Each structure stands twice: as C-alpha cells, then as structure tokens.
C-alpha positions as CSV (number, residue, x, y, z in Angstrom):
1,M,-20.0,2.9,-7.1
2,S,-23.3,3.8,-8.6
3,I,-25.7,1.5,-10.5
4,P,-24.7,3.1,-13.8
5,S,-21.0,2.5,-13.0
6,L,-21.7,-1.1,-12.1
7,I,-23.7,-1.6,-15.3
8,A,-20.8,-0.1,-17.3
9,S,-18.3,-2.5,-15.5
10,L,-20.6,-5.4,-16.3
11,E,-20.9,-4.4,-20.0
12,Q,-17.1,-4.1,-20.2
13,Y,-16.8,-7.6,-18.6
14,K,-19.2,-8.9,-21.2
15,I,-17.0,-7.5,-24.0
16,D,-13.9,-9.1,-22.5
17,N,-15.6,-12.4,-21.7
18,L,-17.9,-13.3,-24.6
19,G,-18.7,-16.7,-23.1
20,K,-20.3,-15.0,-20.1
21,K,-22.8,-12.9,-22.1
22,D,-25.9,-14.7,-20.8
23,I,-24.9,-14.5,-17.2
24,V,-24.0,-10.8,-17.5
25,D,-27.4,-10.2,-19.1
26,T,-29.0,-11.9,-16.1
27,F,-27.1,-9.6,-13.8
28,L,-28.3,-6.6,-15.8
29,D,-31.9,-7.8,-15.7
30,L,-31.7,-8.0,-11.9
31,L,-30.3,-4.4,-11.7
32,Q,-32.9,-3.1,-14.1
33,T,-35.7,-4.8,-12.3
34,Y,-34.7,-4.1,-8.7
35,S,-32.3,-1.1,-8.8
36,I,-31.0,-0.5,-5.3
37,S,-33.1,-3.4,-3.9
38,A,-30.8,-5.8,-5.8
39,F,-28.2,-5.0,-3.1
40,A,-30.6,-5.9,-0.2
41,N,-29.9,-9.1,1.6
42,D,-33.6,-9.8,2.0
43,N,-34.4,-9.6,-1.8
44,W,-35.3,-13.3,-2.1
45,D,-35.5,-13.1,-5.9
46,G,-31.7,-12.7,-5.7
47,H,-29.2,-10.2,-4.5
48,I,-25.8,-8.9,-5.3
49,T,-22.8,-10.2,-3.3
50,A,-19.1,-9.5,-3.7
51,S,-16.1,-11.6,-3.2
52,M,-12.3,-11.4,-3.5
53,L,-9.9,-14.1,-4.6
54,I,-6.4,-13.3,-3.3
55,N,-3.2,-14.5,-4.9
56,N,0.5,-13.9,-4.3
57,P,2.5,-11.5,-6.5
58,E,4.0,-14.4,-8.5
59,H,0.4,-15.7,-9.3
60,T,1.4,-19.2,-8.0
61,K,-0.7,-19.4,-4.9
62,V,-4.2,-18.4,-3.7
63,L,-5.4,-17.6,-0.2
64,L,-8.6,-19.3,0.7
65,M,-10.8,-19.6,3.8
66,F,-12.5,-22.7,5.1
67,H,-16.1,-21.6,5.5
68,K,-17.5,-22.8,8.8
69,K,-21.2,-23.2,7.7
70,L,-20.6,-24.5,4.2
71,Q,-17.6,-26.7,5.2
72,K,-15.5,-26.0,2.1
73,W,-12.7,-23.8,0.9
74,L,-13.8,-20.6,-0.7
75,Q,-12.7,-17.1,-1.7
76,F,-13.5,-14.4,0.8
77,G,-16.8,-12.5,0.3
78,G,-20.3,-11.8,1.4
79,H,-23.4,-9.7,1.3
80,S,-23.6,-6.1,0.0
81,D,-25.7,-5.1,3.0
82,G,-27.4,-2.5,0.8
83,D,-24.0,-1.0,-0.4
84,M,-23.9,-0.5,-4.2
85,D,-20.0,-0.4,-4.1
86,T,-19.2,-4.0,-5.0
87,L,-15.4,-3.5,-4.8
88,G,-15.9,-1.8,-1.4
89,T,-18.0,-4.8,-0.3
90,A,-15.3,-7.3,-1.4
91,I,-12.6,-5.3,0.4
92,R,-14.8,-5.0,3.6
93,E,-15.7,-8.8,3.6
94,F,-12.0,-9.7,3.1
95,H,-11.0,-7.5,6.0
96,E,-13.8,-8.9,8.2
97,E,-12.9,-12.5,7.5
98,S,-9.1,-12.3,7.4
99,G,-8.2,-9.1,9.4
100,I,-6.2,-7.9,6.4
101,I,-6.7,-4.4,5.0
102,V,-6.1,-4.1,1.2
103,E,-6.0,-1.0,-0.9
104,P,-8.5,-0.6,-3.7
105,T,-5.7,0.3,-6.1
106,L,-4.7,-3.4,-6.1
107,F,-7.7,-4.2,-8.3
108,S,-8.5,-3.7,-11.9
109,G,-12.1,-4.4,-12.6
110,I,-14.3,-7.4,-12.4
111,F,-12.4,-10.7,-12.5
112,D,-15.4,-13.1,-12.5
113,I,-19.2,-13.2,-12.0
114,D,-21.4,-16.1,-10.9
115,I,-24.9,-16.8,-9.9
116,H,-25.3,-19.6,-7.4
117,D,-28.1,-21.0,-5.3
118,I,-28.3,-20.6,-1.6
119,P,-30.4,-23.2,0.3
120,A,-33.2,-22.2,2.8
121,D,-32.0,-22.1,6.3
122,L,-33.2,-22.5,9.9
123,K,-33.5,-18.7,10.3
124,G,-36.5,-18.7,7.9
125,R,-34.6,-17.4,4.8
126,P,-35.9,-19.1,1.7
127,T,-33.9,-20.6,-1.1
128,H,-32.5,-17.7,-3.2
129,Q,-29.7,-16.8,-5.5
130,H,-26.5,-14.8,-5.0
131,Y,-25.3,-12.8,-7.9
132,D,-21.6,-12.7,-7.1
133,I,-19.1,-10.2,-8.4
134,L,-15.5,-11.3,-7.8
135,Y,-12.4,-9.2,-7.8
136,L,-8.8,-10.3,-7.8
137,G,-6.4,-9.1,-5.1
138,V,-2.7,-9.5,-4.6
139,I,-0.9,-9.7,-1.3
140,P,2.5,-11.1,-0.2
141,E,2.4,-14.5,1.4
142,D,3.9,-13.3,4.6
143,T,1.0,-10.9,5.3
144,P,-0.3,-11.7,8.8
145,F,-4.0,-12.6,9.1
146,V,-6.5,-13.1,11.9
147,R,-9.5,-15.2,10.9
148,Q,-13.0,-14.3,11.9
149,E,-13.8,-17.2,14.2
150,S,-17.6,-17.0,13.8
151,E,-17.5,-17.8,10.1
152,V,-14.0,-19.0,9.2
153,D,-12.4,-22.3,10.4
154,D,-9.1,-21.8,8.7
155,I,-7.2,-19.6,6.2
156,R,-4.5,-21.1,4.1
157,W,-2.3,-20.5,1.0
158,F,-2.7,-23.1,-1.7
159,D,-0.4,-23.8,-4.6
160,I,-2.5,-23.2,-7.7
161,D,-1.2,-26.4,-9.4
162,R,-2.6,-28.5,-6.5
163,I,-5.8,-26.6,-5.8
164,G,-7.9,-29.4,-7.3
165,E,-7.0,-31.6,-4.3
166,Y,-8.9,-29.2,-2.1
167,V,-11.5,-27.5,-4.3
168,G,-13.9,-29.1,-6.8
169,E,-16.2,-26.3,-7.8
170,K,-15.9,-25.4,-11.5
171,R,-16.0,-21.7,-10.8
172,M,-13.0,-21.9,-8.6
173,L,-11.0,-24.1,-11.0
174,D,-11.9,-21.7,-13.9
175,M,-10.6,-18.7,-11.9
176,I,-7.4,-20.6,-11.0
177,E,-6.8,-21.1,-14.8
178,K,-7.3,-17.4,-15.3
179,I,-4.7,-16.7,-12.6
180,K,-2.3,-19.1,-14.2
181,L,-2.4,-17.0,-17.3
182,L,-1.4,-13.9,-15.3
183,G,1.8,-15.7,-14.2
184,K,3.0,-16.3,-17.7
C-alpha cells in the first residue's frame, strides 16, 4: 500500500464514520508532515501501527491476546517497522503473535482508527503516540494457534456479550458494538 492509497482509505473511512473526522484529520496531518517517516518506530512525534481484531464467522466471539508487558487483553497488532502496508502489518503481527496465517481477502477496509499514548520505557524510548489502524478478521473458532511467548501470556476466545467482564477500554467496547451489528 502506498501513502496515497492509505490516504484514500482514511478519507473513505472519514466519509463512513463522520464522528471520527477529527481523528482522521490528525492521521492525515501525520502522513503529510512525515510521509514515510510516519511508519518509523523511532518517530517520537508519533508513528503508524496496525492491528487486527479477529472474530468468528457468526460475529459472536472475538479472539484476544493477553499482552505480557501491558497486562491486559488486547487485539493483535504492532509496529509498522517502516512498512507502509498497514493491512500487511496487521496480518504479519497477527501471525507473529498467534501463529495463524490469514488471507488478505478476509478484510474489507479500515474497521477502526485510534491514537493512544505510549509511556516512556526503560529502553530510553520517550512517551509518544501510536496512530493505530485496525482491520477486522474472521477465522473459525477451531483454528489452532501458537502464542508468541515473549509478548503474549494467553490467547482466548471471548463471547462478545461478556467482553466487558475482561476489557474496560472504550475503544474495544466500541469495536465490539460494531461487530454486534455485523451479526444482525
């Protein structure tokens, strides 16, 4: 994916999600200011990340990982590592963290975007922001997985009607509501 393709995808997302206009404009500002450097992990003004929320074909469950460092249930995802293909990054990160290979044809555009703060760490990385682009994936519940032990403590399917018992972040709860609409 090229930067013009990503900009077009973000513009389409803005049309489809009018309530996200301001956040899309912030993404566009990052891309216009930094171009390819927006995908560099060491751009401390903020950088593009990509993630994938996996649900079952019936849209009744989501597959989440328990992040070892952050100690909470999250969707799969991570840094672009300089790669401008955000869907490719989301697929790569999902495979690295779960051992599952998914086909790009399972996805249909950007499902959600978010900007969130990342605290400074002991490796000398300062506080910065992740500009996350999230895609939705679908796999059967019986798909075998192998978790990446260095970053992932657990991988588990959750019933979307009970996800609030395990996850409290507004973004995740909002995405679950969008998935519920797919199941109707």
